[in-house]
Structure formats: C-alpha cells, structure tokens
mmCIF entry with sequence, helices, sheets and N, C-alpha, C, O atoms, coordinates in Angstrom:
data_MODEL
# 
_entry.id   MODEL 
# 
_entity.id                         1 
_entity.type                       polymer 
_entity.pdbx_number_of_molecules   1 
# 
_entity_poly.entity_id                      1 
_entity_poly.type                           'polypeptide(L)' 
_entity_poly.nstd_linkage                   no 
_entity_poly.nstd_monomer                   no 
_entity_poly.pdbx_seq_one_letter_code       
;(UNK)(UNK)(UNK)(UNK)(UNK)(UNK)(UNK)(UNK)(UNK)(UNK)(UNK)(UNK)(UNK)(UNK)(UNK)(UNK)
(UNK)(UNK)(UNK)(UNK)(UNK)(UNK)(UNK)(UNK)(UNK)(UNK)(UNK)(UNK)(UNK)(UNK)(UNK)(UNK)
(UNK)(UNK)(UNK)(UNK)(UNK)(UNK)(UNK)(UNK)(UNK)(UNK)(UNK)(UNK)(UNK)(UNK)(UNK)(UNK)
(UNK)(UNK)(UNK)(UNK)(UNK)(UNK)(UNK)(UNK)
;
_entity_poly.pdbx_seq_one_letter_code_can   XXXXXXXXXXXXXXXXXXXXXXXXXXXXXXXXXXXXXXXXXXXXXXXXXXXXXXXX 
_entity_poly.pdbx_strand_id                 A 
# 
loop_
_entity_poly_seq.entity_id 
_entity_poly_seq.num 
_entity_poly_seq.mon_id 
_entity_poly_seq.hetero 
1 1  UNK n 
1 2  UNK n 
1 3  UNK n 
1 4  UNK n 
1 5  UNK n 
1 6  UNK n 
1 7  UNK n 
1 8  UNK n 
1 9  UNK n 
1 10 UNK n 
1 11 UNK n 
1 12 UNK n 
1 13 UNK n 
1 14 UNK n 
1 15 UNK n 
1 16 UNK n 
1 17 UNK n 
1 18 UNK n 
1 19 UNK n 
1 20 UNK n 
1 21 UNK n 
1 22 UNK n 
1 23 UNK n 
1 24 UNK n 
1 25 UNK n 
1 26 UNK n 
1 27 UNK n 
1 28 UNK n 
1 29 UNK n 
1 30 UNK n 
1 31 UNK n 
1 32 UNK n 
1 33 UNK n 
1 34 UNK n 
1 35 UNK n 
1 36 UNK n 
1 37 UNK n 
1 38 UNK n 
1 39 UNK n 
1 40 UNK n 
1 41 UNK n 
1 42 UNK n 
1 43 UNK n 
1 44 UNK n 
1 45 UNK n 
1 46 UNK n 
1 47 UNK n 
1 48 UNK n 
1 49 UNK n 
1 50 UNK n 
1 51 UNK n 
1 52 UNK n 
1 53 UNK n 
1 54 UNK n 
1 55 UNK n 
1 56 UNK n 
# 
_struct_asym.id          A 
_struct_asym.entity_id   1 
# 
loop_
_struct_conf.conf_type_id 
_struct_conf.id 
_struct_conf.pdbx_PDB_helix_id 
_struct_conf.beg_label_comp_id 
_struct_conf.beg_label_asym_id 
_struct_conf.beg_label_seq_id 
_struct_conf.pdbx_beg_PDB_ins_code 
_struct_conf.end_label_comp_id 
_struct_conf.end_label_asym_id 
_struct_conf.end_label_seq_id 
_struct_conf.pdbx_end_PDB_ins_code 
_struct_conf.beg_auth_comp_id 
_struct_conf.beg_auth_asym_id 
_struct_conf.beg_auth_seq_id 
_struct_conf.end_auth_comp_id 
_struct_conf.end_auth_asym_id 
_struct_conf.end_auth_seq_id 
_struct_conf.pdbx_PDB_helix_class 
_struct_conf.details 
_struct_conf.pdbx_PDB_helix_length 
HELX_P HELX_P1 AA1 UNK A 17 ? UNK A 19 ? UNK A 17 UNK A 19 5 ? 3  
HELX_P HELX_P2 AA2 UNK A 32 ? UNK A 54 ? UNK A 32 UNK A 54 1 ? 23 
# 
_struct_conf_type.id          HELX_P 
_struct_conf_type.criteria    ? 
_struct_conf_type.reference   ? 
# 
loop_
_atom_site.group_PDB 
_atom_site.id 
_atom_site.type_symbol 
_atom_site.label_atom_id 
_atom_site.label_alt_id 
_atom_site.label_comp_id 
_atom_site.label_asym_id 
_atom_site.label_entity_id 
_atom_site.label_seq_id 
_atom_site.pdbx_PDB_ins_code 
_atom_site.Cartn_x 
_atom_site.Cartn_y 
_atom_site.Cartn_z 
_atom_site.occupancy 
_atom_site.B_iso_or_equiv 
_atom_site.pdbx_formal_charge 
_atom_site.auth_seq_id 
_atom_site.auth_comp_id 
_atom_site.auth_asym_id 
_atom_site.auth_atom_id 
_atom_site.pdbx_PDB_model_num 
ATOM 1   N N  . UNK A 1 1  ? 111.023 114.146 90.847  1.00 0.00 ? 1  UNK A N  1 
ATOM 2   C CA . UNK A 1 1  ? 111.695 112.869 90.967  1.00 0.00 ? 1  UNK A CA 1 
ATOM 3   C C  . UNK A 1 1  ? 110.724 111.777 90.508  1.00 0.00 ? 1  UNK A C  1 
ATOM 4   O O  . UNK A 1 1  ? 109.636 111.643 91.068  1.00 0.00 ? 1  UNK A O  1 
ATOM 5   N N  . UNK A 1 2  ? 111.108 111.003 89.500  1.00 0.00 ? 2  UNK A N  1 
ATOM 6   C CA . UNK A 1 2  ? 110.217 109.938 89.012  1.00 0.00 ? 2  UNK A CA 1 
ATOM 7   C C  . UNK A 1 2  ? 110.125 108.779 89.987  1.00 0.00 ? 2  UNK A C  1 
ATOM 8   O O  . UNK A 1 2  ? 111.050 108.524 90.759  1.00 0.00 ? 2  UNK A O  1 
ATOM 9   N N  . UNK A 1 3  ? 109.021 108.095 89.944  1.00 0.00 ? 3  UNK A N  1 
ATOM 10  C CA . UNK A 1 3  ? 108.802 106.903 90.754  1.00 0.00 ? 3  UNK A CA 1 
ATOM 11  C C  . UNK A 1 3  ? 108.938 105.690 89.844  1.00 0.00 ? 3  UNK A C  1 
ATOM 12  O O  . UNK A 1 3  ? 108.310 105.628 88.786  1.00 0.00 ? 3  UNK A O  1 
ATOM 13  N N  . UNK A 1 4  ? 109.750 104.736 90.251  1.00 0.00 ? 4  UNK A N  1 
ATOM 14  C CA . UNK A 1 4  ? 109.962 103.521 89.461  1.00 0.00 ? 4  UNK A CA 1 
ATOM 15  C C  . UNK A 1 4  ? 109.305 102.354 90.179  1.00 0.00 ? 4  UNK A C  1 
ATOM 16  O O  . UNK A 1 4  ? 109.581 102.098 91.351  1.00 0.00 ? 4  UNK A O  1 
ATOM 17  N N  . UNK A 1 5  ? 108.427 101.641 89.462  1.00 0.00 ? 5  UNK A N  1 
ATOM 18  C CA . UNK A 1 5  ? 107.753 100.472 90.016  1.00 0.00 ? 5  UNK A CA 1 
ATOM 19  C C  . UNK A 1 5  ? 108.489 99.240  89.510  1.00 0.00 ? 5  UNK A C  1 
ATOM 20  O O  . UNK A 1 5  ? 108.483 98.961  88.311  1.00 0.00 ? 5  UNK A O  1 
ATOM 21  N N  . UNK A 1 6  ? 109.123 98.500  90.420  1.00 0.00 ? 6  UNK A N  1 
ATOM 22  C CA . UNK A 1 6  ? 109.864 97.303  90.041  1.00 0.00 ? 6  UNK A CA 1 
ATOM 23  C C  . UNK A 1 6  ? 108.971 96.070  89.983  1.00 0.00 ? 6  UNK A C  1 
ATOM 24  O O  . UNK A 1 6  ? 109.201 95.168  89.177  1.00 0.00 ? 6  UNK A O  1 
ATOM 25  N N  . UNK A 1 7  ? 107.961 96.034  90.831  1.00 0.00 ? 7  UNK A N  1 
ATOM 26  C CA . UNK A 1 7  ? 107.131 94.842  90.921  1.00 0.00 ? 7  UNK A CA 1 
ATOM 27  C C  . UNK A 1 7  ? 105.741 95.236  91.401  1.00 0.00 ? 7  UNK A C  1 
ATOM 28  O O  . UNK A 1 7  ? 105.590 96.097  92.268  1.00 0.00 ? 7  UNK A O  1 
ATOM 29  N N  . UNK A 1 8  ? 104.735 94.600  90.830  1.00 0.00 ? 8  UNK A N  1 
ATOM 30  C CA . UNK A 1 8  ? 103.357 94.827  91.255  1.00 0.00 ? 8  UNK A CA 1 
ATOM 31  C C  . UNK A 1 8  ? 102.810 93.495  91.759  1.00 0.00 ? 8  UNK A C  1 
ATOM 32  O O  . UNK A 1 8  ? 102.876 92.486  91.057  1.00 0.00 ? 8  UNK A O  1 
ATOM 33  N N  . UNK A 1 9  ? 102.277 93.495  92.963  1.00 0.00 ? 9  UNK A N  1 
ATOM 34  C CA . UNK A 1 9  ? 101.708 92.280  93.537  1.00 0.00 ? 9  UNK A CA 1 
ATOM 35  C C  . UNK A 1 9  ? 100.227 92.528  93.773  1.00 0.00 ? 9  UNK A C  1 
ATOM 36  O O  . UNK A 1 9  ? 99.847  93.482  94.453  1.00 0.00 ? 9  UNK A O  1 
ATOM 37  N N  . UNK A 1 10 ? 99.401  91.669  93.211  1.00 0.00 ? 10 UNK A N  1 
ATOM 38  C CA . UNK A 1 10 ? 97.956  91.769  93.370  1.00 0.00 ? 10 UNK A CA 1 
ATOM 39  C C  . UNK A 1 10 ? 97.473  90.477  94.002  1.00 0.00 ? 10 UNK A C  1 
ATOM 40  O O  . UNK A 1 10 ? 97.753  89.391  93.494  1.00 0.00 ? 10 UNK A O  1 
ATOM 41  N N  . UNK A 1 11 ? 96.749  90.589  95.107  1.00 0.00 ? 11 UNK A N  1 
ATOM 42  C CA . UNK A 1 11 ? 96.205  89.396  95.738  1.00 0.00 ? 11 UNK A CA 1 
ATOM 43  C C  . UNK A 1 11 ? 94.704  89.580  95.924  1.00 0.00 ? 11 UNK A C  1 
ATOM 44  O O  . UNK A 1 11 ? 94.225  90.680  96.201  1.00 0.00 ? 11 UNK A O  1 
ATOM 45  N N  . UNK A 1 12 ? 93.982  88.492  95.767  1.00 0.00 ? 12 UNK A N  1 
ATOM 46  C CA . UNK A 1 12 ? 92.534  88.512  95.855  1.00 0.00 ? 12 UNK A CA 1 
ATOM 47  C C  . UNK A 1 12 ? 92.085  87.347  96.715  1.00 0.00 ? 12 UNK A C  1 
ATOM 48  O O  . UNK A 1 12 ? 92.601  86.237  96.582  1.00 0.00 ? 12 UNK A O  1 
ATOM 49  N N  . UNK A 1 13 ? 91.128  87.593  97.597  1.00 0.00 ? 13 UNK A N  1 
ATOM 50  C CA . UNK A 1 13 ? 90.567  86.528  98.408  1.00 0.00 ? 13 UNK A CA 1 
ATOM 51  C C  . UNK A 1 13 ? 89.111  86.363  97.995  1.00 0.00 ? 13 UNK A C  1 
ATOM 52  O O  . UNK A 1 13 ? 88.329  87.312  98.057  1.00 0.00 ? 13 UNK A O  1 
ATOM 53  N N  . UNK A 1 14 ? 88.754  85.163  97.576  1.00 0.00 ? 14 UNK A N  1 
ATOM 54  C CA . UNK A 1 14 ? 87.404  84.881  97.101  1.00 0.00 ? 14 UNK A CA 1 
ATOM 55  C C  . UNK A 1 14 ? 86.724  83.940  98.087  1.00 0.00 ? 14 UNK A C  1 
ATOM 56  O O  . UNK A 1 14 ? 87.304  82.932  98.488  1.00 0.00 ? 14 UNK A O  1 
ATOM 57  N N  . UNK A 1 15 ? 85.498  84.268  98.476  1.00 0.00 ? 15 UNK A N  1 
ATOM 58  C CA . UNK A 1 15 ? 84.729  83.383  99.343  1.00 0.00 ? 15 UNK A CA 1 
ATOM 59  C C  . UNK A 1 15 ? 85.235  83.377  100.773 1.00 0.00 ? 15 UNK A C  1 
ATOM 60  O O  . UNK A 1 15 ? 85.510  82.310  101.323 1.00 0.00 ? 15 UNK A O  1 
ATOM 61  N N  . UNK A 1 16 ? 85.360  84.526  101.378 1.00 0.00 ? 16 UNK A N  1 
ATOM 62  C CA . UNK A 1 16 ? 85.840  84.638  102.751 1.00 0.00 ? 16 UNK A CA 1 
ATOM 63  C C  . UNK A 1 16 ? 84.722  84.262  103.712 1.00 0.00 ? 16 UNK A C  1 
ATOM 64  O O  . UNK A 1 16 ? 83.817  85.059  103.961 1.00 0.00 ? 16 UNK A O  1 
ATOM 65  N N  . UNK A 1 17 ? 84.781  83.072  104.241 1.00 0.00 ? 17 UNK A N  1 
ATOM 66  C CA . UNK A 1 17 ? 83.735  82.589  105.153 1.00 0.00 ? 17 UNK A CA 1 
ATOM 67  C C  . UNK A 1 17 ? 83.742  83.344  106.470 1.00 0.00 ? 17 UNK A C  1 
ATOM 68  O O  . UNK A 1 17 ? 82.687  83.523  107.078 1.00 0.00 ? 17 UNK A O  1 
ATOM 69  N N  . UNK A 1 18 ? 84.916  83.794  106.927 1.00 0.00 ? 18 UNK A N  1 
ATOM 70  C CA . UNK A 1 18 ? 85.005  84.518  108.187 1.00 0.00 ? 18 UNK A CA 1 
ATOM 71  C C  . UNK A 1 18 ? 84.283  85.860  108.118 1.00 0.00 ? 18 UNK A C  1 
ATOM 72  O O  . UNK A 1 18 ? 83.814  86.366  109.137 1.00 0.00 ? 18 UNK A O  1 
ATOM 73  N N  . UNK A 1 19 ? 84.193  86.433  106.933 1.00 0.00 ? 19 UNK A N  1 
ATOM 74  C CA . UNK A 1 19 ? 83.540  87.732  106.773 1.00 0.00 ? 19 UNK A CA 1 
ATOM 75  C C  . UNK A 1 19 ? 82.041  87.575  106.499 1.00 0.00 ? 19 UNK A C  1 
ATOM 76  O O  . UNK A 1 19 ? 81.361  88.554  106.195 1.00 0.00 ? 19 UNK A O  1 
ATOM 77  N N  . UNK A 1 20 ? 81.535  86.364  106.604 1.00 0.00 ? 20 UNK A N  1 
ATOM 78  C CA . UNK A 1 20 ? 80.108  86.151  106.420 1.00 0.00 ? 20 UNK A CA 1 
ATOM 79  C C  . UNK A 1 20 ? 79.746  85.566  105.068 1.00 0.00 ? 20 UNK A C  1 
ATOM 80  O O  . UNK A 1 20 ? 78.574  85.291  104.815 1.00 0.00 ? 20 UNK A O  1 
ATOM 81  N N  . UNK A 1 21 ? 80.721  85.370  104.195 1.00 0.00 ? 21 UNK A N  1 
ATOM 82  C CA . UNK A 1 21 ? 80.454  84.756  102.901 1.00 0.00 ? 21 UNK A CA 1 
ATOM 83  C C  . UNK A 1 21 ? 80.335  83.255  103.056 1.00 0.00 ? 21 UNK A C  1 
ATOM 84  O O  . UNK A 1 21 ? 80.936  82.672  103.958 1.00 0.00 ? 21 UNK A O  1 
ATOM 85  N N  . UNK A 1 22 ? 79.567  82.627  102.186 1.00 0.00 ? 22 UNK A N  1 
ATOM 86  C CA . UNK A 1 22 ? 79.401  81.183  102.289 1.00 0.00 ? 22 UNK A CA 1 
ATOM 87  C C  . UNK A 1 22 ? 80.388  80.422  101.416 1.00 0.00 ? 22 UNK A C  1 
ATOM 88  O O  . UNK A 1 22 ? 80.424  79.192  101.451 1.00 0.00 ? 22 UNK A O  1 
ATOM 89  N N  . UNK A 1 23 ? 81.194  81.142  100.629 1.00 0.00 ? 23 UNK A N  1 
ATOM 90  C CA . UNK A 1 23 ? 82.186  80.490  99.792  1.00 0.00 ? 23 UNK A CA 1 
ATOM 91  C C  . UNK A 1 23 ? 81.628  79.960  98.491  1.00 0.00 ? 23 UNK A C  1 
ATOM 92  O O  . UNK A 1 23 ? 82.396  79.542  97.625  1.00 0.00 ? 23 UNK A O  1 
ATOM 93  N N  . UNK A 1 24 ? 80.321  79.965  98.326  1.00 0.00 ? 24 UNK A N  1 
ATOM 94  C CA . UNK A 1 24 ? 79.709  79.490  97.087  1.00 0.00 ? 24 UNK A CA 1 
ATOM 95  C C  . UNK A 1 24 ? 79.612  80.635  96.093  1.00 0.00 ? 24 UNK A C  1 
ATOM 96  O O  . UNK A 1 24 ? 79.387  81.786  96.469  1.00 0.00 ? 24 UNK A O  1 
ATOM 97  N N  . UNK A 1 25 ? 79.784  80.310  94.838  1.00 0.00 ? 25 UNK A N  1 
ATOM 98  C CA . UNK A 1 25 ? 79.674  81.335  93.797  1.00 0.00 ? 25 UNK A CA 1 
ATOM 99  C C  . UNK A 1 25 ? 78.211  81.729  93.628  1.00 0.00 ? 25 UNK A C  1 
ATOM 100 O O  . UNK A 1 25 ? 77.336  80.865  93.687  1.00 0.00 ? 25 UNK A O  1 
ATOM 101 N N  . UNK A 1 26 ? 77.928  83.007  93.421  1.00 0.00 ? 26 UNK A N  1 
ATOM 102 C CA . UNK A 1 26 ? 76.550  83.428  93.192  1.00 0.00 ? 26 UNK A CA 1 
ATOM 103 C C  . UNK A 1 26 ? 76.014  82.854  91.880  1.00 0.00 ? 26 UNK A C  1 
ATOM 104 O O  . UNK A 1 26 ? 76.782  82.497  90.986  1.00 0.00 ? 26 UNK A O  1 
ATOM 105 N N  . UNK A 1 27 ? 74.718  82.774  91.780  1.00 0.00 ? 27 UNK A N  1 
ATOM 106 C CA . UNK A 1 27 ? 74.091  82.244  90.566  1.00 0.00 ? 27 UNK A CA 1 
ATOM 107 C C  . UNK A 1 27 ? 74.497  83.094  89.371  1.00 0.00 ? 27 UNK A C  1 
ATOM 108 O O  . UNK A 1 27 ? 74.464  84.323  89.435  1.00 0.00 ? 27 UNK A O  1 
ATOM 109 N N  . UNK A 1 28 ? 74.875  82.444  88.294  1.00 0.00 ? 28 UNK A N  1 
ATOM 110 C CA . UNK A 1 28 ? 75.262  83.156  87.089  1.00 0.00 ? 28 UNK A CA 1 
ATOM 111 C C  . UNK A 1 28 ? 76.714  83.611  87.090  1.00 0.00 ? 28 UNK A C  1 
ATOM 112 O O  . UNK A 1 28 ? 77.160  84.221  86.118  1.00 0.00 ? 28 UNK A O  1 
ATOM 113 N N  . UNK A 1 29 ? 77.461  83.334  88.149  1.00 0.00 ? 29 UNK A N  1 
ATOM 114 C CA . UNK A 1 29 ? 78.869  83.724  88.213  1.00 0.00 ? 29 UNK A CA 1 
ATOM 115 C C  . UNK A 1 29 ? 79.693  82.766  87.369  1.00 0.00 ? 29 UNK A C  1 
ATOM 116 O O  . UNK A 1 29 ? 79.375  81.580  87.282  1.00 0.00 ? 29 UNK A O  1 
ATOM 117 N N  . UNK A 1 30 ? 80.754  83.278  86.745  1.00 0.00 ? 30 UNK A N  1 
ATOM 118 C CA . UNK A 1 30 ? 81.599  82.390  85.940  1.00 0.00 ? 30 UNK A CA 1 
ATOM 119 C C  . UNK A 1 30 ? 82.344  81.409  86.835  1.00 0.00 ? 30 UNK A C  1 
ATOM 120 O O  . UNK A 1 30 ? 82.594  81.708  88.002  1.00 0.00 ? 30 UNK A O  1 
ATOM 121 N N  . UNK A 1 31 ? 82.702  80.242  86.306  1.00 0.00 ? 31 UNK A N  1 
ATOM 122 C CA . UNK A 1 31 ? 83.462  79.263  87.091  1.00 0.00 ? 31 UNK A CA 1 
ATOM 123 C C  . UNK A 1 31 ? 84.796  79.846  87.541  1.00 0.00 ? 31 UNK A C  1 
ATOM 124 O O  . UNK A 1 31 ? 85.283  80.825  86.974  1.00 0.00 ? 31 UNK A O  1 
ATOM 125 N N  . UNK A 1 32 ? 85.376  79.237  88.560  1.00 0.00 ? 32 UNK A N  1 
ATOM 126 C CA . UNK A 1 32 ? 86.629  79.731  89.133  1.00 0.00 ? 32 UNK A CA 1 
ATOM 127 C C  . UNK A 1 32 ? 87.723  79.807  88.070  1.00 0.00 ? 32 UNK A C  1 
ATOM 128 O O  . UNK A 1 32 ? 88.504  80.759  88.071  1.00 0.00 ? 32 UNK A O  1 
ATOM 129 N N  . UNK A 1 33 ? 87.800  78.830  87.162  1.00 0.00 ? 33 UNK A N  1 
ATOM 130 C CA . UNK A 1 33 ? 88.827  78.835  86.115  1.00 0.00 ? 33 UNK A CA 1 
ATOM 131 C C  . UNK A 1 33 ? 88.685  80.080  85.245  1.00 0.00 ? 33 UNK A C  1 
ATOM 132 O O  . UNK A 1 33 ? 89.690  80.673  84.854  1.00 0.00 ? 33 UNK A O  1 
ATOM 133 N N  . UNK A 1 34 ? 87.453  80.485  84.936  1.00 0.00 ? 34 UNK A N  1 
ATOM 134 C CA . UNK A 1 34 ? 87.233  81.687  84.132  1.00 0.00 ? 34 UNK A CA 1 
ATOM 135 C C  . UNK A 1 34 ? 87.650  82.926  84.906  1.00 0.00 ? 34 UNK A C  1 
ATOM 136 O O  . UNK A 1 34 ? 88.200  83.861  84.323  1.00 0.00 ? 34 UNK A O  1 
ATOM 137 N N  . UNK A 1 35 ? 87.398  82.949  86.209  1.00 0.00 ? 35 UNK A N  1 
ATOM 138 C CA . UNK A 1 35 ? 87.817  84.080  87.037  1.00 0.00 ? 35 UNK A CA 1 
ATOM 139 C C  . UNK A 1 35 ? 89.330  84.175  87.054  1.00 0.00 ? 35 UNK A C  1 
ATOM 140 O O  . UNK A 1 35 ? 89.884  85.270  86.959  1.00 0.00 ? 35 UNK A O  1 
ATOM 141 N N  . UNK A 1 36 ? 90.004  83.039  87.172  1.00 0.00 ? 36 UNK A N  1 
ATOM 142 C CA . UNK A 1 36 ? 91.467  83.026  87.191  1.00 0.00 ? 36 UNK A CA 1 
ATOM 143 C C  . UNK A 1 36 ? 92.016  83.550  85.872  1.00 0.00 ? 36 UNK A C  1 
ATOM 144 O O  . UNK A 1 36 ? 92.969  84.330  85.860  1.00 0.00 ? 36 UNK A O  1 
ATOM 145 N N  . UNK A 1 37 ? 91.424  83.130  84.769  1.00 0.00 ? 37 UNK A N  1 
ATOM 146 C CA . UNK A 1 37 ? 91.867  83.601  83.460  1.00 0.00 ? 37 UNK A CA 1 
ATOM 147 C C  . UNK A 1 37 ? 91.658  85.108  83.331  1.00 0.00 ? 37 UNK A C  1 
ATOM 148 O O  . UNK A 1 37 ? 92.501  85.803  82.764  1.00 0.00 ? 37 UNK A O  1 
ATOM 149 N N  . UNK A 1 38 ? 90.550  85.616  83.848  1.00 0.00 ? 38 UNK A N  1 
ATOM 150 C CA . UNK A 1 38 ? 90.264  87.042  83.802  1.00 0.00 ? 38 UNK A CA 1 
ATOM 151 C C  . UNK A 1 38 ? 91.280  87.828  84.624  1.00 0.00 ? 38 UNK A C  1 
ATOM 152 O O  . UNK A 1 38 ? 91.773  88.864  84.177  1.00 0.00 ? 38 UNK A O  1 
ATOM 153 N N  . UNK A 1 39 ? 91.596  87.339  85.822  1.00 0.00 ? 39 UNK A N  1 
ATOM 154 C CA . UNK A 1 39 ? 92.584  88.011  86.678  1.00 0.00 ? 39 UNK A CA 1 
ATOM 155 C C  . UNK A 1 39 ? 93.944  88.006  85.990  1.00 0.00 ? 39 UNK A C  1 
ATOM 156 O O  . UNK A 1 39 ? 94.638  89.022  85.994  1.00 0.00 ? 39 UNK A O  1 
ATOM 157 N N  . UNK A 1 40 ? 94.335  86.880  85.401  1.00 0.00 ? 40 UNK A N  1 
ATOM 158 C CA . UNK A 1 40 ? 95.623  86.787  84.718  1.00 0.00 ? 40 UNK A CA 1 
ATOM 159 C C  . UNK A 1 40 ? 95.690  87.769  83.543  1.00 0.00 ? 40 UNK A C  1 
ATOM 160 O O  . UNK A 1 40 ? 96.724  88.401  83.328  1.00 0.00 ? 40 UNK A O  1 
ATOM 161 N N  . UNK A 1 41 ? 94.615  87.901  82.794  1.00 0.00 ? 41 UNK A N  1 
ATOM 162 C CA . UNK A 1 41 ? 94.573  88.837  81.673  1.00 0.00 ? 41 UNK A CA 1 
ATOM 163 C C  . UNK A 1 41 ? 94.701  90.279  82.166  1.00 0.00 ? 41 UNK A C  1 
ATOM 164 O O  . UNK A 1 41 ? 95.418  91.077  81.563  1.00 0.00 ? 41 UNK A O  1 
ATOM 165 N N  . UNK A 1 42 ? 94.018  90.614  83.247  1.00 0.00 ? 42 UNK A N  1 
ATOM 166 C CA . UNK A 1 42 ? 94.099  91.971  83.810  1.00 0.00 ? 42 UNK A CA 1 
ATOM 167 C C  . UNK A 1 42 ? 95.518  92.277  84.274  1.00 0.00 ? 42 UNK A C  1 
ATOM 168 O O  . UNK A 1 42 ? 96.044  93.353  83.993  1.00 0.00 ? 42 UNK A O  1 
ATOM 169 N N  . UNK A 1 43 ? 96.132  91.346  84.974  1.00 0.00 ? 43 UNK A N  1 
ATOM 170 C CA . UNK A 1 43 ? 97.494  91.550  85.454  1.00 0.00 ? 43 UNK A CA 1 
ATOM 171 C C  . UNK A 1 43 ? 98.441  91.703  84.272  1.00 0.00 ? 43 UNK A C  1 
ATOM 172 O O  . UNK A 1 43 ? 99.326  92.559  84.290  1.00 0.00 ? 43 UNK A O  1 
ATOM 173 N N  . UNK A 1 44 ? 98.262  90.890  83.257  1.00 0.00 ? 44 UNK A N  1 
ATOM 174 C CA . UNK A 1 44 ? 99.106  90.968  82.071  1.00 0.00 ? 44 UNK A CA 1 
ATOM 175 C C  . UNK A 1 44 ? 99.009  92.338  81.418  1.00 0.00 ? 44 UNK A C  1 
ATOM 176 O O  . UNK A 1 44 ? 100.026 92.916  81.037  1.00 0.00 ? 44 UNK A O  1 
ATOM 177 N N  . UNK A 1 45 ? 97.806  92.858  81.287  1.00 0.00 ? 45 UNK A N  1 
ATOM 178 C CA . UNK A 1 45 ? 97.627  94.174  80.661  1.00 0.00 ? 45 UNK A CA 1 
ATOM 179 C C  . UNK A 1 45 ? 98.215  95.298  81.505  1.00 0.00 ? 45 UNK A C  1 
ATOM 180 O O  . UNK A 1 45 ? 98.803  96.237  80.967  1.00 0.00 ? 45 UNK A O  1 
ATOM 181 N N  . UNK A 1 46 ? 98.060  95.209  82.818  1.00 0.00 ? 46 UNK A N  1 
ATOM 182 C CA . UNK A 1 46 ? 98.635  96.234  83.699  1.00 0.00 ? 46 UNK A CA 1 
ATOM 183 C C  . UNK A 1 46 ? 100.152 96.228  83.577  1.00 0.00 ? 46 UNK A C  1 
ATOM 184 O O  . UNK A 1 46 ? 100.765 97.290  83.463  1.00 0.00 ? 46 UNK A O  1 
ATOM 185 N N  . UNK A 1 47 ? 100.766 95.049  83.599  1.00 0.00 ? 47 UNK A N  1 
ATOM 186 C CA . UNK A 1 47 ? 102.215 94.963  83.475  1.00 0.00 ? 47 UNK A CA 1 
ATOM 187 C C  . UNK A 1 47 ? 102.689 95.487  82.124  1.00 0.00 ? 47 UNK A C  1 
ATOM 188 O O  . UNK A 1 47 ? 103.736 96.129  82.040  1.00 0.00 ? 47 UNK A O  1 
ATOM 189 N N  . UNK A 1 48 ? 101.932 95.219  81.076  1.00 0.00 ? 48 UNK A N  1 
ATOM 190 C CA . UNK A 1 48 ? 102.282 95.723  79.743  1.00 0.00 ? 48 UNK A CA 1 
ATOM 191 C C  . UNK A 1 48 ? 102.257 97.257  79.723  1.00 0.00 ? 48 UNK A C  1 
ATOM 192 O O  . UNK A 1 48 ? 103.154 97.884  79.159  1.00 0.00 ? 48 UNK A O  1 
ATOM 193 N N  . UNK A 1 49 ? 101.253 97.850  80.325  1.00 0.00 ? 49 UNK A N  1 
ATOM 194 C CA . UNK A 1 49 ? 101.148 99.308  80.389  1.00 0.00 ? 49 UNK A CA 1 
ATOM 195 C C  . UNK A 1 49 ? 102.318 99.883  81.176  1.00 0.00 ? 49 UNK A C  1 
ATOM 196 O O  . UNK A 1 49 ? 102.903 100.887 80.773  1.00 0.00 ? 49 UNK A O  1 
ATOM 197 N N  . UNK A 1 50 ? 102.664 99.250  82.303  1.00 0.00 ? 50 UNK A N  1 
ATOM 198 C CA . UNK A 1 50 ? 103.792 99.720  83.100  1.00 0.00 ? 50 UNK A CA 1 
ATOM 199 C C  . UNK A 1 50 ? 105.106 99.632  82.327  1.00 0.00 ? 50 UNK A C  1 
ATOM 200 O O  . UNK A 1 50 ? 105.939 100.532 82.427  1.00 0.00 ? 50 UNK A O  1 
ATOM 201 N N  . UNK A 1 51 ? 105.304 98.558  81.556  1.00 0.00 ? 51 UNK A N  1 
ATOM 202 C CA . UNK A 1 51 ? 106.530 98.414  80.751  1.00 0.00 ? 51 UNK A CA 1 
ATOM 203 C C  . UNK A 1 51 ? 106.596 99.504  79.687  1.00 0.00 ? 51 UNK A C  1 
ATOM 204 O O  . UNK A 1 51 ? 107.663 100.065 79.437  1.00 0.00 ? 51 UNK A O  1 
ATOM 205 N N  . UNK A 1 52 ? 105.454 99.810  79.056  1.00 0.00 ? 52 UNK A N  1 
ATOM 206 C CA . UNK A 1 52 ? 105.420 100.856 78.033  1.00 0.00 ? 52 UNK A CA 1 
ATOM 207 C C  . UNK A 1 52 ? 105.771 102.215 78.622  1.00 0.00 ? 52 UNK A C  1 
ATOM 208 O O  . UNK A 1 52 ? 106.419 103.023 77.956  1.00 0.00 ? 52 UNK A O  1 
ATOM 209 N N  . UNK A 1 53 ? 105.364 102.476 79.835  1.00 0.00 ? 53 UNK A N  1 
ATOM 210 C CA . UNK A 1 53 ? 105.671 103.750 80.491  1.00 0.00 ? 53 UNK A CA 1 
ATOM 211 C C  . UNK A 1 53 ? 107.143 103.864 80.833  1.00 0.00 ? 53 UNK A C  1 
ATOM 212 O O  . UNK A 1 53 ? 107.675 104.973 80.885  1.00 0.00 ? 53 UNK A O  1 
ATOM 213 N N  . UNK A 1 54 ? 107.817 102.745 81.068  1.00 0.00 ? 54 UNK A N  1 
ATOM 214 C CA . UNK A 1 54 ? 109.229 102.763 81.419  1.00 0.00 ? 54 UNK A CA 1 
ATOM 215 C C  . UNK A 1 54 ? 110.126 102.970 80.214  1.00 0.00 ? 54 UNK A C  1 
ATOM 216 O O  . UNK A 1 54 ? 111.253 103.443 80.357  1.00 0.00 ? 54 UNK A O  1 
ATOM 217 N N  . UNK A 1 55 ? 109.639 102.619 79.015  1.00 0.00 ? 55 UNK A N  1 
ATOM 218 C CA . UNK A 1 55 ? 110.461 102.761 77.810  1.00 0.00 ? 55 UNK A CA 1 
ATOM 219 C C  . UNK A 1 55 ? 110.636 104.243 77.488  1.00 0.00 ? 55 UNK A C  1 
ATOM 220 O O  . UNK A 1 55 ? 109.700 105.032 77.612  1.00 0.00 ? 55 UNK A O  1 
ATOM 221 N N  . UNK A 1 56 ? 111.859 104.610 77.071  1.00 0.00 ? 56 UNK A N  1 
ATOM 222 C CA . UNK A 1 56 ? 112.121 106.032 76.749  1.00 0.00 ? 56 UNK A CA 1 
ATOM 223 C C  . UNK A 1 56 ? 111.439 106.508 75.498  1.00 0.00 ? 56 UNK A C  1 
ATOM 224 O O  . UNK A 1 56 ? 111.579 107.673 75.124  1.00 0.00 ? 56 UNK A O  1 
# 
C-alpha cells in the first residue's frame, strides 16, 4: 500500500534561551536573512522531489 504525503511541515527554533542558548548568532554565522533563504531553498527542493515522486 503506497503512502501519500499531502503536506510537509518543517519548523525550526533558533536561539532557544530556555535551553541555555543566548540567542546570539555564533561568530562567522550567516545573518538571519541568509538562514531564512537557505531554509526556503531546502524546503523548495524537498517539495519538488516529493512532487516528482507522485507523478506517474
């Protein structure tokens, strides 16, 4: 029986102060805007791969 994925939800928490993080980016880390662009690109590629798998 095949498994059909209708929706993929990815959530990320950056700088969790409650877990002991200070919320500041480490030295040499890309700015938040660059991180957001990277996450968006990754999600886009994953969704593209999933769509290709669904095509007959």
